[in-house]
N, C-alpha and C positions, 0 to 999 in steps of 0.2 A: 504494500500500500504506500503510495507516494503523494496522495492528494485526498482531501476530505472537505465536505461542505456541510455546515451546520447552521441551524436557525438560532438566533440570539434574541430571546424575548425580553421585553421590558417588564416593569413592575409598578404597581401603585401601592401606597400605604393607606389601608382602611382605618388605621388607628396609629397614632404616633405620640408618645409621651416621653418627656425627658425628666428623670427623677432627680439626678444630682450629678455634679462633676466629680469624677473619681480621682484618686491620688495619682493615677497614671496620666491625668489630663484628658482622658476620654470621658464621654458622658454615658451614664447608665440609662438605657432605653427600655421601653416596653412598646412593642410595635406589632401590628399585624400586616404582613406583606402578601400581596396577591399578584401572581404572574398574569400578564395580559398577552393577547395574541399579536399585538404590534411587535414586529421583530426586524432586526438587521440580519443579513446573511453573511456568514463568515466562511471564507474559502482559504484553506491552509494547504500549502504545497511545499515539499522539501526542495531546498536548493543547497549548493555546496557549503556555504558558510554565511554567518551573519543573519540579520533579519531585515526584510523589506516589508514595510507596512504601506498599503495603498488604500485609498478610500474615494468614493464618488462625491463626498462632501469636502470641499476645500477648507472648511473651517475646523476640521478635526486635526489635532496635533498628531504627527506621525513619528515622533521620536520617543525618547525615554519617558516623557510625561504621559504617554498613552499606556493604559493599564495592560494592554495585550503584550507590550514589550516586557513588562514585569512578569507576566505569566510565562512567557518564553524563557526568561532568565531563571525562574524558579524550577521549571521543568527540566532545564539543562542540568541543574544541580542534581536532580533525581536520576537523570540519565547517566551523569558522570562523564559526559563528553560534550564538545561544542558542535552542535549540529544546526545547520541553517534552515530557515523557513521564510517563505513569502506568504504574507497574510493580506488578503483583500477583504475590506469591509464594505458591503453594500448597505449604507446607512439610511435607515428610515425612522429610527427613534430620534427625536430631537436631541441635540447636544446640550449637556449641562441643564437638564430640565426636571430633575427629580424623579426620573423614570428608570434610573440605574442602567442606562445604555452602555456606559463604559465598563461598569462592573459585569454586566451580562456578556459583553464581548470578551473580557478576560476569562470569565467562567467557561465560555465555549472553547477558547483557545486551550485552556487546561484540559478539558474533556477531549478535544480534538487531538492534541499532542499525546495524550494518554493512549489513544487508539493508534495514531500514526506511528508512534515509537514503540508500541506494544509493551507499555510499562505495567499494565494490569493493576493499576492503583484502584482501590475501592472508592466509592463516593465519599465516604468519611475522610479518607486520606486526601482526596482532591479538595474537599471543603477546608481541611486544616491548612493546606497550601494556599487556598484562596484567601483565607483570613489574613495572611501576610501581605496580600495585595490590597485588600479593601474590605470594609465591614459588610458590604452588600454582596460580595462575591460568593460566600457560602450559600446564601439563599438562592442566588442565580444558578448555582450548580444543582441545588435541590429542586427548585421550582414549585409550582402549585400554589397552595395556600399555607401560610405558616405563621405561628406566633414566635416572636424573637425577643430575647432580653440580653443583658450585657451590653456590648456595643453593637449587637445585632447577630452575634455568632452563636448564641445559645438558642438553637432552633427546635421547634416542635411542629411537625406537620399537622394540619387540621383537615377536617372533611373538605372535599373539593367544593369550591364555590365557582365552578366554571360556567361559561356560556351566558354570563350576565352582560347586558348591553352597556357599553361605556363610551362616553364622548370625552375626548381630550381636547383641551384648548391651551395653547402655549403662546404667550405674548412676546417670546424671544427676549426676555429680560435676563441679563447675566447676573445671577445671584450667587454670592459666595456662601457656601455651606458653613465654612469656618466662621465667617462674620455673624451668621445667624445664630450659631451655637454660642458664640462669645457674647452676644447681646440679649440672650434669653434671660428673663427675670423669673427664676423658678419659685420665687416667694409670693408671686401674685397671680396664681392660677385662678381663672374666673369660672372654671367649670369643674364639677365633681366628675372625674373620669373613671371609668371602670372597664378595663380591658376584658375582664371575665364576661361581662355582658355582651360585648362585641363577639367574643368567641362563641357564646351560647347562641346568638342570632345566626352565626355561620353554621353551627351544628344543626340548627333547626331549619336552615335554608330560608330564613325569614328576611327577605330582601328589603321590605319596607322598614322594618324596625332597625336593621343594620344601617340603612341609608340615612335615617333620621338621627342616628347616634354616633356617626363617624366623628373622629376628633384628630386634630393635628395641633400640637402646642405651638408650632412655629408659625402657623397661619396668621394669627393676629399681628404679630411683629412684622411680618413681610407685607401684609395688607396696608399697614400704616405708611410704609415707605412707598409701596406700589399699589395705589388704589385700583388699578386695572384688575388685580386679582379679585377684589371684592365685587367689581362690576361683572366679571365673568361668572362668578358664583351666583349672583343675583339673576343674571340672564338665564342661567341653566335652571334655576329653581322656578322662575317665572314661566319657563317654557315646558315645565312638566317633569323635570328631573326629580327623582325620589329623594335624592340627596346630592350634595356637591362638596368637594374638599380639595384643597391644595395637596399635592403629593410631595412627600419629603420636604426639602427646603425650597421647593418651587423651581421654576415658576409655573409648571404645568398645573392646571386645575382640571379635575375630572368630574363628570356627572354620571350617576347611575340611573338608567331608564328602564321602564318595563313596557314602553310603547315606542315602536320603531318610528312611527310617523312624527311623534313629538321630538324624538332624537333628531330626525332629519330636519325638522323645522328649526330646532335650536342650532344645529350646525350651520344652516343657511344664515341665520341671524348673526351668529358669531363670526362667520366668514367675512363680514363687513368691517369688523373691528380688530380681529386677531389674526396674525399671519399664519399660524399653524392650527388647524382644526382637523381632528382625525377621529373617525368612528371605529371602534374595535370591540372586543369582548374579553371577559376574563377567561383564563386558560385552565 
């Protein structure tokens, strides 16, 4: 085998709470992550030496700052030799959007090189390697629906929440995740949040209750600086979304719908004010 092609799926956060800043300077999280069907396509091909990263999106960094580079470096350590690869990314997930596109790309490179180089690593071993690259990478290896704590690495799979209609709207605002974390005021939470309730709604497949009780502690802070986030949420809810939330540190906002016509009408409305509007489903 000298070439492999994989789909690299994005994710949304149905729930995201930050409890406190840890002694290691990371933040202790409680989050529910959901894989979505929006994906990039990753093509991995062996070459003589080094790494070549190519992408159809000119805005994606192609050097060491790209997480797929880190994935290649980590897998070389496992292999014990310097083996070259060419990686082409057909990018459809918006960049730096709170949808874990970069983490998902890295996850698929880990999985792809595991196959390509016949390393026979287990999913758990790949997830442990992924954590060295980024907090969302282990989930992107696992996929599906999961509850996560720690920095996002302590994962527990939940009942599948697949095939729910999702509308994504991204205003293409570059938001620094680090800045959002650094500016969070964890002493002034305005909402009594309960991740156990969200998990119960997923287990019961209760779409309406889940949609009405989604939560993201980062949302209010980001909305104050970027009112367009609040406008998108309002448009989605007025158009019939069961619920709407910013994913991760933004800037993508998603709405959950149970009526395809309402979703289409909302997409048409948002197309006039937001550069990226995408209809997808949970996976």
